[in-house]
C-alpha positions as CSV (number, residue, x, y, z in Angstrom):
1,S,12.9,-36.6,-47.8
2,I,9.3,-37.2,-46.6
3,L,8.1,-34.0,-47.8
4,G,9.4,-34.8,-51.0
5,F,8.1,-38.1,-51.1
6,T,4.2,-36.9,-50.0
7,N,4.7,-34.4,-52.8
8,S,5.7,-36.7,-55.4
9,L,2.1,-38.1,-55.4
10,P,0.4,-34.6,-56.0
11,F,3.1,-33.9,-58.8
12,I,2.6,-36.9,-60.8
13,Y,-1.3,-36.7,-60.5
14,E,-1.5,-33.1,-61.8
15,N,1.2,-33.8,-64.5
16,I,-1.2,-36.4,-65.8
17,Q,-4.0,-34.1,-65.7
18,L,-1.5,-31.7,-67.5
19,I,-1.2,-34.0,-70.0
20,K,-4.7,-35.0,-70.4
21,Q,-6.3,-31.2,-70.7
22,K,-2.9,-29.5,-72.2
23,R,-3.7,-25.7,-72.6
24,Q,-7.6,-26.1,-71.0
25,Y,-5.3,-27.1,-67.4
26,F,-4.1,-23.6,-67.3
27,Q,-7.4,-22.4,-67.6
28,R,-8.6,-23.1,-64.2
29,V,-7.7,-20.9,-61.2
30,W,-7.1,-24.0,-58.7
31,N,-5.1,-25.7,-61.0
32,L,-2.6,-23.1,-60.6
33,F,-3.0,-23.1,-56.8
34,D,-2.2,-27.0,-56.8
35,Y,1.0,-26.5,-59.2
36,T,1.9,-23.5,-57.3
37,L,2.0,-25.6,-54.1
38,I,3.9,-28.3,-55.3
39,I,6.4,-26.4,-57.1
40,S,7.1,-24.1,-53.9
41,M,7.2,-27.7,-52.2
42,Y,10.3,-29.0,-53.7
43,L,11.3,-25.2,-54.0
44,L,11.2,-25.3,-50.0
45,I,13.4,-28.6,-49.7
46,Y,15.8,-27.1,-52.2
47,I,16.2,-24.1,-50.1
48,H,16.2,-25.6,-46.9
49,L,19.0,-28.0,-48.1
50,E,21.2,-25.6,-49.5
51,F,20.7,-22.4,-47.0
52,G,19.4,-24.2,-43.3
53,K,16.3,-23.9,-41.9
54,D,16.5,-20.4,-40.8
55,S,17.3,-18.6,-43.7
56,K,15.2,-15.6,-45.1
57,Y,14.8,-17.5,-48.9
58,T,13.3,-20.7,-46.4
59,K,11.1,-18.6,-44.6
60,L,9.6,-16.8,-47.6
61,I,8.9,-19.9,-49.0
62,E,6.9,-21.4,-45.9
63,I,4.7,-18.2,-46.0
64,I,3.9,-18.5,-49.6
65,L,3.1,-21.9,-48.9
66,L,1.2,-21.0,-46.0
67,I,-0.9,-18.5,-47.8
68,V,-1.9,-21.3,-50.8
69,Q,-2.3,-23.9,-48.7
70,L,-4.8,-21.7,-46.5
71,V,-6.8,-20.6,-49.6
72,K,-6.9,-24.5,-51.4
73,T,-8.3,-25.2,-47.4
74,M,-10.9,-22.9,-47.7
75,S,-12.0,-24.0,-51.1
76,Y,-12.2,-27.5,-49.3
77,L,-14.4,-26.5,-46.8
78,R,-16.9,-25.2,-49.3
79,I,-18.3,-28.8,-49.5
80,F,-19.0,-29.2,-46.2
81,N,-23.2,-27.6,-45.6
82,S,-21.8,-26.5,-42.0
83,T,-19.3,-24.8,-43.1
84,S,-20.2,-23.4,-46.7
85,Y,-21.4,-20.4,-45.2
86,L,-18.5,-19.5,-43.0
87,V,-16.0,-19.6,-45.8
88,T,-18.3,-17.7,-48.0
89,M,-18.5,-14.9,-45.7
90,L,-14.9,-14.9,-44.7
91,Q,-14.0,-14.3,-48.7
92,R,-16.1,-11.7,-48.7
93,V,-14.7,-10.3,-45.6
94,F,-11.0,-10.3,-47.2
95,L,-13.1,-8.6,-50.8
96,D,-13.8,-5.8,-48.1
97,L,-10.9,-5.7,-46.6
98,Q,-9.5,-5.8,-50.1
99,N,-10.9,-2.2,-50.5
100,L,-10.7,-0.8,-47.4
101,S,-7.1,-1.2,-47.6
102,F,-6.5,0.3,-51.4
103,L,-8.5,3.7,-49.4
104,F,-6.2,3.9,-46.5
105,I,-3.7,4.0,-48.4
106,L,-5.0,6.7,-51.3
107,I,-5.4,8.3,-47.7
108,L,-2.1,7.7,-47.0
109,A,-0.5,8.9,-50.2
110,Y,-2.6,11.9,-50.5
111,F,-1.5,13.3,-46.9
112,S,2.6,12.6,-47.5
113,L,1.7,14.6,-50.6
114,S,0.0,17.6,-48.6
115,L,3.0,17.6,-46.1
116,G,5.5,17.7,-49.0
117,I,3.5,20.4,-50.7
118,I,3.0,22.5,-47.5
119,G,7.3,21.7,-46.9
120,F,6.8,19.9,-44.0
121,R,10.5,19.5,-42.5
122,L,12.2,17.2,-40.5
123,G,13.9,18.5,-37.4
124,D,18.0,18.7,-37.4
125,E,18.0,15.6,-35.2
126,Y,16.9,13.7,-38.1
127,R,18.8,15.0,-41.0
128,S,21.8,13.4,-42.0
């Protein structure tokens, strides 16, 4: 109930902006983040009431909300001079980690394929 009320003001504001800007509204990535955050909040309220607070659906929506809120907070922290450098550095680190994780997944896939070609067999205790 409190979450629904506090989410209503950004929902009204974003809808007013959507009416004013029409198709241009969705061209900015931050507007998509804002709308995703608002819709996820209402979805969380519904799932929480329907399935309970301990369901896997509630946990999934909470994780999505946490990630979107983290990205939004990082964008707000760029405003301050003392945190602008740190936020930029963190963004670059995440981009570098993305490239590293892609390389790691690629190496893992090739290693798995090579074991398949060699004919690596599981032991008798692992066969079904």
